[in-house]
C-alpha positions as a LaTeX table, in Angstrom:
\begin{tabular}{lrrr}
\hline
Residue & $x$ (\AA) & $y$ (\AA) & $z$ (\AA) \\
\hline
Met1 & $-13.38$ & $-40.06$ & 8.19 \\
Thr2 & $-15.67$ & $-38.27$ & 10.65 \\
Thr3 & $-13.17$ & $-38.89$ & 13.32 \\
Arg4 & $-10.08$ & $-37.55$ & 11.56 \\
Leu5 & $-12.12$ & $-34.66$ & 10.55 \\
Lys6 & $-12.79$ & $-33.76$ & 13.76 \\
Lys7 & $-9.17$ & $-33.71$ & 14.59 \\
Ile8 & $-8.10$ & $-31.25$ & 12.33 \\
Pro9 & $-7.41$ & $-27.83$ & 14.03 \\
Phe10 & $-10.33$ & $-25.29$ & 13.64 \\
Tyr11 & $-7.45$ & $-22.72$ & 11.95 \\
Val12 & $-6.62$ & $-25.36$ & 9.15 \\
Leu13 & $-10.93$ & $-25.33$ & 8.29 \\
Ile14 & $-10.71$ & $-21.64$ & 8.28 \\
Ile15 & $-7.40$ & $-21.68$ & 5.45 \\
Cys16 & $-9.13$ & $-24.55$ & 3.35 \\
Leu17 & $-12.31$ & $-22.41$ & 3.59 \\
Thr18 & $-10.74$ & $-19.32$ & 2.62 \\
Thr19 & $-8.92$ & $-20.90$ & $-0.26$ \\
Ser20 & $-11.95$ & $-22.08$ & $-1.65$ \\
Leu21 & $-13.42$ & $-18.73$ & $-1.12$ \\
Val22 & $-10.65$ & $-17.26$ & $-3.28$ \\
Ser23 & $-10.99$ & $-20.05$ & $-5.96$ \\
Met24 & $-14.64$ & $-19.29$ & $-6.28$ \\
Ser25 & $-14.24$ & $-15.39$ & $-6.42$ \\
Met26 & $-11.72$ & $-15.59$ & $-9.29$ \\
Lys27 & $-14.34$ & $-17.66$ & $-11.17$ \\
Met28 & $-17.32$ & $-15.27$ & $-10.49$ \\
Ile29 & $-16.08$ & $-12.85$ & $-13.59$ \\
Asp30 & $-16.53$ & $-14.20$ & $-16.96$ \\
Thr31 & $-13.90$ & $-12.69$ & $-18.77$ \\
Lys32 & $-14.84$ & $-12.99$ & $-22.28$ \\
Glu33 & $-18.33$ & $-11.88$ & $-21.52$ \\
Val34 & $-17.14$ & $-8.50$ & $-20.12$ \\
Leu35 & $-14.40$ & $-7.79$ & $-23.09$ \\
Asp36 & $-17.04$ & $-8.91$ & $-25.46$ \\
Tyr37 & $-19.36$ & $-5.89$ & $-23.56$ \\
Cys38 & $-16.13$ & $-3.62$ & $-23.88$ \\
Ile39 & $-15.81$ & $-4.61$ & $-27.66$ \\
Gly40 & $-19.26$ & $-3.38$ & $-28.33$ \\
Lys41 & $-18.77$ & $-0.22$ & $-26.58$ \\
Val42 & $-15.51$ & 0.77 & $-28.25$ \\
Lys43 & $-17.51$ & $-0.19$ & $-31.65$ \\
Gly44 & $-20.10$ & 2.28 & $-30.85$ \\
Ser45 & $-17.97$ & 5.24 & $-29.69$ \\
Leu46 & $-15.75$ & 4.73 & $-33.25$ \\
Glu47 & $-18.93$ & 5.30 & $-34.89$ \\
Gln48 & $-19.54$ & 8.56 & $-33.11$ \\
Leu49 & $-16.07$ & 9.93 & $-33.26$ \\
Thr50 & $-15.21$ & 12.18 & $-36.34$ \\
Ala51 & $-11.65$ & 12.97 & $-35.93$ \\
Tyr52 & $-8.30$ & 11.03 & $-35.45$ \\
Asp53 & $-6.73$ & 13.99 & $-33.87$ \\
Arg54 & $-9.47$ & 14.45 & $-31.36$ \\
Phe55 & $-9.24$ & 11.92 & $-28.14$ \\
Pro56 & $-12.11$ & 10.90 & $-26.00$ \\
Arg57 & $-11.78$ & 12.28 & $-22.40$ \\
Asn58 & $-15.25$ & 12.18 & $-20.70$ \\
Ile59 & $-18.96$ & 12.31 & $-20.94$ \\
Pro60 & $-20.70$ & 15.02 & $-19.04$ \\
Glu61 & $-23.59$ & 14.31 & $-17.03$ \\
Gly62 & $-26.71$ & 13.79 & $-19.11$ \\
Glu63 & $-24.79$ & 13.42 & $-22.35$ \\
Lys64 & $-24.53$ & 10.15 & $-24.74$ \\
His65 & $-21.29$ & 10.86 & $-26.13$ \\
Trp66 & $-17.52$ & 11.51 & $-25.57$ \\
Glu67 & $-16.43$ & 15.12 & $-24.87$ \\
Thr68 & $-12.78$ & 15.17 & $-26.64$ \\
Val69 & $-9.63$ & 16.95 & $-26.38$ \\
Asp70 & $-6.53$ & 17.62 & $-28.33$ \\
Val71 & $-3.32$ & 15.73 & $-28.58$ \\
Arg72 & $-1.80$ & 17.81 & $-25.98$ \\
Asp73 & $-4.33$ & 16.67 & $-23.30$ \\
Trp74 & $-2.65$ & 14.33 & $-20.58$ \\
Thr75 & $-5.47$ & 11.95 & $-21.42$ \\
Ser76 & $-4.56$ & 11.72 & $-25.42$ \\
Gly77 & $-2.91$ & 8.03 & $-24.96$ \\
Phe78 & $-5.58$ & 6.56 & $-23.14$ \\
Trp79 & $-8.13$ & 6.11 & $-26.09$ \\
Pro80 & $-5.58$ & 4.72 & $-28.68$ \\
Gly81 & $-4.67$ & 2.23 & $-25.77$ \\
Val82 & $-8.04$ & 1.09 & $-25.38$ \\
Leu83 & $-8.07$ & 0.50 & $-29.18$ \\
Trp84 & $-5.06$ & $-1.77$ & $-29.28$ \\
Tyr85 & $-6.37$ & $-3.45$ & $-26.27$ \\
Ser86 & $-9.43$ & $-4.34$ & $-28.32$ \\
Tyr87 & $-7.14$ & $-5.46$ & $-31.33$ \\
Glu88 & $-5.08$ & $-7.30$ & $-28.90$ \\
Tyr89 & $-8.44$ & $-9.30$ & $-27.87$ \\
Thr90 & $-10.09$ & $-9.47$ & $-31.14$ \\
Gly91 & $-7.49$ & $-9.78$ & $-33.69$ \\
Asp92 & $-9.47$ & $-7.56$ & $-35.85$ \\
Asp93 & $-7.80$ & $-5.88$ & $-38.52$ \\
Glu94 & $-10.17$ & $-2.82$ & $-38.55$ \\
Leu95 & $-9.63$ & $-2.40$ & $-35.22$ \\
Arg96 & $-6.09$ & $-2.41$ & $-35.39$ \\
Arg97 & $-6.32$ & 0.15 & $-38.28$ \\
Gln98 & $-8.45$ & 2.41 & $-35.98$ \\
Ala99 & $-5.64$ & 1.88 & $-33.50$ \\
Glu100 & $-2.78$ & 3.06 & $-35.68$ \\
Lys101 & $-4.60$ & 6.37 & $-36.84$ \\
Tyr102 & $-5.67$ & 7.43 & $-33.58$ \\
Thr103 & $-1.88$ & 6.90 & $-32.22$ \\
Ala104 & $-0.33$ & 8.52 & $-35.21$ \\
Pro105 & $-1.17$ & 12.27 & $-33.79$ \\
Leu106 & 0.82 & 11.96 & $-30.80$ \\
Glu107 & 4.08 & 11.51 & $-32.31$ \\
Val108 & 4.15 & 15.08 & $-32.41$ \\
Ile109 & 4.79 & 14.83 & $-28.44$ \\
Ser110 & 7.74 & 13.12 & $-28.97$ \\
Lys111 & 9.23 & 15.81 & $-31.16$ \\
Ser112 & 8.31 & 18.79 & $-28.77$ \\
Ala113 & 9.72 & 20.01 & $-25.48$ \\
Ala114 & 8.38 & 18.53 & $-22.54$ \\
Arg115 & 5.55 & 20.48 & $-20.87$ \\
Asp116 & 4.64 & 17.98 & $-17.95$ \\
His117 & 5.46 & 14.48 & $-16.83$ \\
Asp118 & 2.44 & 13.21 & $-18.40$ \\
Ile119 & 4.68 & 12.18 & $-21.67$ \\
Gly120 & 4.93 & 8.40 & $-20.28$ \\
Phe121 & 0.80 & 8.16 & $-19.92$ \\
Met122 & 0.68 & 9.84 & $-23.48$ \\
Met123 & 2.93 & 7.87 & $-25.23$ \\
Tyr124 & 3.59 & 4.33 & $-23.45$ \\
Cys125 & $-0.27$ & 3.63 & $-23.45$ \\
Ser126 & $-0.35$ & 4.64 & $-27.20$ \\
Tyr127 & 2.87 & 3.80 & $-29.28$ \\
Gly128 & 3.87 & 1.32 & $-26.19$ \\
Asn129 & 1.22 & $-0.93$ & $-26.86$ \\
Gly130 & 1.05 & $-0.47$ & $-30.47$ \\
Tyr131 & 4.84 & $-1.62$ & $-30.60$ \\
Arg132 & 4.27 & $-4.49$ & $-27.87$ \\
Leu133 & 1.36 & $-5.84$ & $-30.63$ \\
Thr134 & 3.09 & $-4.79$ & $-33.81$ \\
Gly135 & 6.67 & $-4.80$ & $-33.28$ \\
Asn136 & 6.47 & $-1.53$ & $-35.89$ \\
Pro137 & 10.09 & $-0.06$ & $-36.04$ \\
Lys138 & 8.89 & 3.44 & $-36.36$ \\
Tyr139 & 6.95 & 2.95 & $-33.07$ \\
Lys140 & 10.41 & 2.00 & $-31.52$ \\
Gln141 & 12.08 & 5.24 & $-32.32$ \\
Val142 & 8.81 & 7.40 & $-31.25$ \\
Leu143 & 9.24 & 5.81 & $-27.89$ \\
Leu144 & 12.95 & 6.37 & $-27.39$ \\
Ala145 & 12.32 & 9.85 & $-28.48$ \\
Ser146 & 9.68 & 10.37 & $-25.96$ \\
Ala147 & 11.67 & 8.79 & $-23.16$ \\
Asp148 & 14.44 & 11.23 & $-23.98$ \\
Thr149 & 12.15 & 14.00 & $-23.83$ \\
Leu150 & 10.62 & 13.03 & $-20.41$ \\
Ala151 & 13.79 & 12.81 & $-19.13$ \\
Thr152 & 14.53 & 16.58 & $-19.77$ \\
Leu153 & 12.61 & 17.35 & $-16.69$ \\
Phe154 & 14.99 & 15.43 & $-14.38$ \\
Asn155 & 16.25 & 17.62 & $-11.69$ \\
Pro156 & 19.58 & 16.06 & $-10.42$ \\
Ala157 & 19.65 & 18.19 & $-7.26$ \\
Val158 & 16.26 & 16.71 & $-6.33$ \\
Gly159 & 16.35 & 13.57 & $-7.72$ \\
Thr160 & 12.99 & 13.41 & $-9.49$ \\
Ile161 & 11.20 & 14.46 & $-12.68$ \\
His162 & 9.87 & 17.75 & $-12.16$ \\
Ser163 & 5.80 & 16.99 & $-12.85$ \\
Trp164 & 4.00 & 20.55 & $-13.34$ \\
Pro165 & 6.53 & 23.19 & $-14.44$ \\
Ser166 & 4.05 & 25.25 & $-14.94$ \\
Lys167 & 3.04 & 25.64 & $-11.36$ \\
Pro168 & 5.44 & 28.14 & $-9.86$ \\
Gln169 & 4.01 & 27.90 & $-6.25$ \\
Tyr170 & 6.22 & 24.97 & $-6.02$ \\
Pro171 & 9.78 & 25.25 & $-6.78$ \\
His172 & 9.99 & 21.54 & $-7.84$ \\
Asn173 & 7.19 & 19.27 & $-7.60$ \\
Thr174 & 6.55 & 15.65 & $-7.92$ \\
Ile175 & 3.05 & 13.75 & $-8.06$ \\
Ile176 & 2.56 & 10.55 & $-7.28$ \\
Asp177 & 0.82 & 10.04 & $-10.55$ \\
Asn178 & 4.35 & 10.32 & $-12.03$ \\
Met179 & 5.33 & 7.12 & $-10.84$ \\
Met180 & 3.57 & 5.67 & $-13.76$ \\
Asn181 & 5.52 & 7.49 & $-16.47$ \\
Leu182 & 8.81 & 5.45 & $-15.14$ \\
Glu183 & 7.63 & 2.69 & $-17.06$ \\
Leu184 & 8.54 & 4.45 & $-20.62$ \\
Leu185 & 12.09 & 5.41 & $-18.63$ \\
Phe186 & 12.64 & 1.55 & $-17.66$ \\
Trp187 & 11.60 & 0.58 & $-21.27$ \\
Ala188 & 13.79 & 2.79 & $-23.46$ \\
Ala189 & 16.72 & 2.00 & $-21.21$ \\
Lys190 & 16.57 & $-1.75$ & $-22.23$ \\
Asn191 & 15.55 & $-1.20$ & $-25.84$ \\
Gly192 & 18.38 & 0.99 & $-26.91$ \\
Gly193 & 18.13 & 4.35 & $-24.94$ \\
Asp194 & 20.92 & 5.63 & $-23.14$ \\
Gln195 & 21.14 & 3.68 & $-19.56$ \\
Arg196 & 20.88 & 6.96 & $-17.95$ \\
Leu197 & 17.43 & 6.92 & $-18.43$ \\
Tyr198 & 17.13 & 3.44 & $-15.98$ \\
Asp199 & 18.98 & 5.85 & $-13.38$ \\
Ile200 & 16.59 & 8.41 & $-13.52$ \\
Ala201 & 13.44 & 6.39 & $-13.20$ \\
Lys202 & 15.48 & 4.48 & $-9.95$ \\
Ser203 & 15.88 & 7.90 & $-8.47$ \\
His204 & 12.89 & 9.17 & $-9.01$ \\
Ala205 & 11.24 & 6.27 & $-7.28$ \\
Glu206 & 13.32 & 6.27 & $-4.50$ \\
Val207 & 13.00 & 10.35 & $-3.66$ \\
Thr208 & 9.12 & 9.20 & $-3.99$ \\
Met209 & 9.41 & 6.57 & $-1.81$ \\
Asp210 & 11.25 & 8.37 & 0.72 \\
Asn211 & 9.05 & 11.58 & 0.81 \\
Leu212 & 5.70 & 11.10 & $-0.64$ \\
Ile213 & 4.40 & 8.13 & 1.49 \\
Arg214 & 3.77 & 8.83 & 5.04 \\
Glu215 & 4.28 & 6.45 & 8.07 \\
Asp216 & 1.11 & 4.91 & 7.61 \\
Tyr217 & 1.79 & 4.01 & 4.13 \\
Ser218 & $-0.98$ & 6.30 & 2.82 \\
Ile219 & 0.53 & 8.98 & 0.26 \\
Tyr220 & 1.10 & 12.84 & $-0.48$ \\
His221 & $-0.31$ & 13.45 & $-3.94$ \\
Leu222 & 2.40 & 16.06 & $-4.41$ \\
Gly223 & 5.76 & 16.67 & $-3.12$ \\
Ser224 & 7.56 & 20.08 & $-3.03$ \\
Phe225 & 10.99 & 20.55 & $-3.18$ \\
Asp226 & 13.70 & 23.04 & $-3.34$ \\
Asp227 & 14.88 & 23.16 & $-6.75$ \\
Lys228 & 18.39 & 24.17 & $-5.57$ \\
Thr229 & 19.12 & 21.80 & $-2.43$ \\
Gly230 & 16.52 & 18.86 & $-3.05$ \\
Glu231 & 15.37 & 19.48 & 0.49 \\
Phe232 & 11.68 & 18.27 & 0.74 \\
Ile233 & 9.68 & 21.41 & 2.13 \\
Glu234 & 6.09 & 19.61 & 2.38 \\
Gly235 & 3.55 & 17.17 & 1.27 \\
Lys236 & 0.40 & 18.83 & $-0.61$ \\
Thr237 & $-2.80$ & 17.63 & $-2.34$ \\
His238 & $-4.10$ & 18.78 & $-5.70$ \\
Gln239 & $-7.32$ & 16.47 & $-6.27$ \\
Gly240 & $-7.42$ & 15.04 & $-3.11$ \\
Tyr241 & $-9.99$ & 15.89 & 0.04 \\
Ala242 & $-7.07$ & 17.25 & 2.26 \\
Asp243 & $-3.14$ & 17.57 & 2.36 \\
Glu244 & $-3.03$ & 14.89 & 4.49 \\
Ser245 & $-6.13$ & 12.49 & 3.42 \\
Met246 & $-5.87$ & 9.62 & 1.42 \\
Trp247 & $-6.93$ & 10.28 & $-2.13$ \\
Ala248 & $-7.97$ & 6.91 & $-3.80$ \\
Arg249 & $-6.48$ & 7.08 & $-7.35$ \\
Gly250 & $-3.63$ & 8.64 & $-5.95$ \\
Gln251 & $-2.88$ & 5.67 & $-3.53$ \\
Thr252 & $-3.82$ & 3.50 & $-6.75$ \\
Trp253 & $-0.82$ & 5.25 & $-8.77$ \\
Gly254 & 1.20 & 4.49 & $-6.24$ \\
Ile255 & 1.00 & 0.54 & $-6.07$ \\
Tyr256 & 1.08 & 0.53 & $-9.67$ \\
Gly257 & 3.94 & 2.59 & $-9.77$ \\
Phe258 & 6.19 & 0.65 & $-7.25$ \\
Thr259 & 5.21 & $-2.37$ & $-8.42$ \\
Ile260 & 6.60 & $-1.87$ & $-11.96$ \\
Cys261 & 9.55 & $-0.15$ & $-10.12$ \\
Tyr262 & 10.56 & $-3.86$ & $-8.54$ \\
Arg263 & 9.75 & $-5.77$ & $-11.82$ \\
Glu264 & 12.40 & $-3.80$ & $-13.43$ \\
Thr265 & 14.95 & $-3.39$ & $-11.01$ \\
Gln266 & 14.42 & $-6.52$ & $-8.74$ \\
Glu267 & 15.26 & $-4.40$ & $-5.63$ \\
Glu268 & 13.14 & $-5.36$ & $-2.79$ \\
Lys269 & 12.56 & $-2.04$ & $-1.17$ \\
Phe270 & 10.26 & $-1.45$ & $-4.25$ \\
Leu271 & 8.30 & $-4.48$ & $-3.83$ \\
Glu272 & 8.14 & $-3.89$ & 0.40 \\
Thr273 & 6.57 & $-0.43$ & $-0.62$ \\
Ala274 & 4.19 & $-1.72$ & $-3.62$ \\
Gln275 & 3.15 & $-4.23$ & $-0.88$ \\
Lys276 & 2.30 & $-1.97$ & 2.05 \\
Leu277 & 0.73 & 0.77 & $-0.18$ \\
Ala278 & $-1.63$ & $-2.23$ & $-1.63$ \\
Asp279 & $-2.30$ & $-3.20$ & 2.08 \\
Arg280 & $-3.14$ & $-0.07$ & 3.26 \\
Phe281 & $-5.43$ & 0.39 & 0.22 \\
Ile282 & $-7.31$ & $-3.09$ & 0.70 \\
Glu283 & $-7.88$ & $-2.40$ & 4.41 \\
Arg284 & $-9.90$ & 0.71 & 3.88 \\
Leu285 & $-12.20$ & $-0.50$ & 1.04 \\
Pro286 & $-15.68$ & 0.11 & 1.71 \\
Gln287 & $-17.97$ & $-3.24$ & 1.45 \\
Asp288 & $-18.77$ & $-3.19$ & $-2.00$ \\
Val289 & $-15.00$ & $-2.55$ & $-2.48$ \\
Val290 & $-14.88$ & 0.59 & $-5.09$ \\
Pro291 & $-13.34$ & 2.93 & $-3.54$ \\
Tyr292 & $-14.94$ & 6.48 & $-2.72$ \\
Trp293 & $-12.93$ & 9.30 & $-4.27$ \\
Asp294 & $-10.97$ & 9.97 & $-0.90$ \\
Phe295 & $-10.93$ & 7.63 & 1.83 \\
Asp296 & $-11.07$ & 10.47 & 4.14 \\
Asp297 & $-13.98$ & 12.59 & 2.70 \\
Pro298 & $-16.06$ & 13.43 & 6.01 \\
Gly299 & $-19.32$ & 13.07 & 3.94 \\
Ile300 & $-18.95$ & 9.48 & 3.22 \\
Pro301 & $-20.93$ & 7.49 & 2.57 \\
Asn302 & $-22.68$ & 10.26 & 0.74 \\
Val303 & $-19.75$ & 11.19 & $-1.83$ \\
Pro304 & $-18.88$ & 9.81 & $-5.35$ \\
Lys305 & $-17.19$ & 6.89 & $-5.66$ \\
Asp306 & $-14.07$ & 6.44 & $-8.22$ \\
Ala307 & $-14.42$ & 3.65 & $-10.70$ \\
Ser308 & $-11.05$ & 4.60 & $-12.13$ \\
Ala309 & $-9.40$ & 4.06 & $-8.86$ \\
Ala310 & $-10.92$ & 0.48 & $-8.80$ \\
Ala311 & $-9.83$ & $-0.09$ & $-12.29$ \\
Ile312 & $-6.25$ & 1.01 & $-11.77$ \\
Ala313 & $-5.90$ & $-1.26$ & $-8.55$ \\
Ala314 & $-7.32$ & $-4.11$ & $-10.16$ \\
Ser315 & $-4.87$ & $-4.07$ & $-12.69$ \\
Ala316 & $-1.96$ & $-3.24$ & $-10.19$ \\
Leu317 & $-2.73$ & $-5.63$ & $-7.74$ \\
Leu318 & $-2.76$ & $-8.50$ & $-10.66$ \\
Glu319 & 0.77 & $-7.46$ & $-11.49$ \\
Leu320 & 1.71 & $-7.40$ & $-8.19$ \\
Ser321 & 0.34 & $-10.71$ & $-7.40$ \\
Gln322 & 2.83 & $-12.18$ & $-10.23$ \\
Leu323 & 5.73 & $-11.11$ & $-8.34$ \\
Val324 & 5.14 & $-11.60$ & $-4.76$ \\
Arg325 & 6.72 & $-15.21$ & $-3.14$ \\
Asp326 & 4.17 & $-15.94$ & $-0.67$ \\
Lys327 & 1.21 & $-17.53$ & $-1.90$ \\
Ala328 & $-1.09$ & $-16.57$ & 0.50 \\
Val329 & $-0.62$ & $-13.00$ & $-0.20$ \\
Arg330 & $-0.53$ & $-13.47$ & $-4.20$ \\
Glu331 & $-3.79$ & $-15.29$ & $-3.47$ \\
Lys332 & $-5.32$ & $-12.24$ & $-1.45$ \\
Tyr333 & $-4.30$ & $-9.62$ & $-4.20$ \\
Gln334 & $-5.90$ & $-11.61$ & $-7.01$ \\
Glu335 & $-8.86$ & $-11.85$ & $-4.81$ \\
Val336 & $-9.22$ & $-8.05$ & $-4.45$ \\
Ala337 & $-8.58$ & $-7.60$ & $-7.94$ \\
Val338 & $-11.19$ & $-9.81$ & $-9.31$ \\
Asn339 & $-13.59$ & $-8.56$ & $-6.65$ \\
Leu340 & $-13.09$ & $-5.03$ & $-7.92$ \\
Leu341 & $-13.30$ & $-6.24$ & $-11.64$ \\
Asp342 & $-16.59$ & $-8.21$ & $-10.95$ \\
Lys343 & $-18.17$ & $-5.01$ & $-9.02$ \\
Leu344 & $-17.20$ & $-2.91$ & $-12.21$ \\
Ala345 & $-18.57$ & $-5.32$ & $-14.49$ \\
Ser346 & $-21.98$ & $-5.12$ & $-12.85$ \\
Ser347 & $-24.78$ & $-3.20$ & $-13.89$ \\
Arg348 & $-24.47$ & $-0.67$ & $-11.45$ \\
Tyr349 & $-20.99$ & 0.33 & $-13.10$ \\
Arg350 & $-21.70$ & $-0.57$ & $-16.57$ \\
Ala351 & $-22.42$ & 2.63 & $-18.91$ \\
Gly352 & $-24.81$ & 0.04 & $-20.91$ \\
Asp353 & $-26.82$ & 2.02 & $-22.93$ \\
Lys354 & $-26.98$ & 5.21 & $-21.01$ \\
Asn355 & $-23.69$ & 6.63 & $-23.11$ \\
Asp356 & $-20.80$ & 5.49 & $-25.22$ \\
Ala357 & $-18.43$ & 4.72 & $-22.34$ \\
Ile358 & $-17.49$ & 1.22 & $-20.72$ \\
Leu359 & $-17.87$ & 2.35 & $-16.92$ \\
Leu360 & $-19.56$ & 5.04 & $-14.94$ \\
His361 & $-18.77$ & 6.45 & $-11.78$ \\
Ser362 & $-15.43$ & 7.88 & $-12.08$ \\
Thr363 & $-14.42$ & 11.03 & $-10.22$ \\
Gly364 & $-11.49$ & 13.10 & $-11.85$ \\
His365 & $-11.03$ & 16.16 & $-9.74$ \\
Met366 & $-13.54$ & 16.59 & $-6.89$ \\
Pro367 & $-11.79$ & 20.01 & $-5.40$ \\
Arg368 & $-12.63$ & 21.78 & $-8.74$ \\
Lys369 & $-15.92$ & 20.22 & $-9.12$ \\
Ser370 & $-14.33$ & 18.58 & $-12.35$ \\
Glu371 & $-15.26$ & 15.49 & $-13.86$ \\
Val372 & $-17.47$ & 14.13 & $-11.01$ \\
Asp373 & $-19.23$ & 10.89 & $-11.11$ \\
Val374 & $-18.85$ & 10.64 & $-14.81$ \\
Pro375 & $-17.35$ & 8.12 & $-17.15$ \\
Ile376 & $-13.90$ & 8.72 & $-17.96$ \\
Val377 & $-11.64$ & 7.36 & $-20.62$ \\
Tyr378 & $-8.63$ & 6.18 & $-18.37$ \\
Ala379 & $-11.04$ & 4.11 & $-16.22$ \\
Asp380 & $-12.03$ & 1.96 & $-19.40$ \\
Tyr381 & $-8.38$ & 1.77 & $-20.13$ \\
Tyr382 & $-7.19$ & 0.23 & $-17.18$ \\
Phe383 & $-10.65$ & $-1.82$ & $-16.88$ \\
Met384 & $-9.58$ & $-3.66$ & $-20.38$ \\
Glu385 & $-5.86$ & $-3.85$ & $-19.27$ \\
Ala386 & $-6.86$ & $-5.63$ & $-16.04$ \\
Leu387 & $-9.27$ & $-7.84$ & $-17.93$ \\
Leu388 & $-6.61$ & $-8.95$ & $-20.46$ \\
Lys389 & $-4.25$ & $-9.78$ & $-17.58$ \\
Leu390 & $-6.85$ & $-11.92$ & $-15.80$ \\
Arg391 & $-7.73$ & $-13.45$ & $-18.91$ \\
Ser392 & $-4.04$ & $-14.39$ & $-19.74$ \\
Met393 & $-3.30$ & $-15.52$ & $-16.08$ \\
Asp394 & $-6.04$ & $-18.14$ & $-16.23$ \\
Leu395 & $-6.64$ & $-18.23$ & $-12.54$ \\
\hline
\end{tabular}
């Protein structure tokens, strides 16, 4: 046996060792323990919240309880989504009732004129998860109406959904976050909605891919277009360090969004894009894997992290890993996702008894000095989502 071992090429040993390490890293995180922790935090938050039409958004520095927003805020769907994930994990009927009560106020969004692209975040995270878990026919109708409302923002001259109509400095703007709202359109098109919704989602992804993604596969936060001719004018940032920098959460929106587009269309260009965005993100991660808020902030390492970007990336990479055909690539994405979740589950990022949130250290809008290094609800949402995915994959 010793003689045979010596004849094995060194690179084969490295491959075997790498495979072993991947397997070990995937066993590092105890999803039951972490999800049990999450459920405890969710139940604690429910004890503090007082109105079903007010939704947790962030916890300011030094505070213990959630700052809440009304139904029109772009983050309003995440808390109902957290409750639906909590019900999915536990089967607890009381958590289901709470999820239903926090979901119901968002119905008004489906019946109102579209103000921006965030309808997808608001409605698919709440009603989408609710319908997936209960099959409630009313939820389906609300989702279909929401998709039709979102589609009213589509500009055929440009080929994308107008993200922020309230920003007149950009004749037609499309932001990378908008990729996450396409899932609602894809879902509607195959669940009784107009097939035009599929075409809108696909067109939006194609134009975004051609114009917002740079040659090095980092991403512009915002693309400005001529609203009449569809001509791309310039790439800008709104929440990143600079127009040409790599804003961490924007990169993860892109990874996740193009992964969804491939899953729904089976068009290889979307898979290739998702992988290249993921590879760019992975190669720039710091040693502790949780990204700084912007990869190009010159103040690194003395700048805030963004746990929300890590949570979104973990969920996106687990999704992507199920779609790629190459075993080594699949294992790479799974390993990074597990490492991200393992780090977020550590004492450094758990809120513990500091406040009512699940996670600490997210950064919302650094240029405005808004929600910097604080708990933010969408970090908790995507963290739970990723944990549930990992648990179901049985790695």
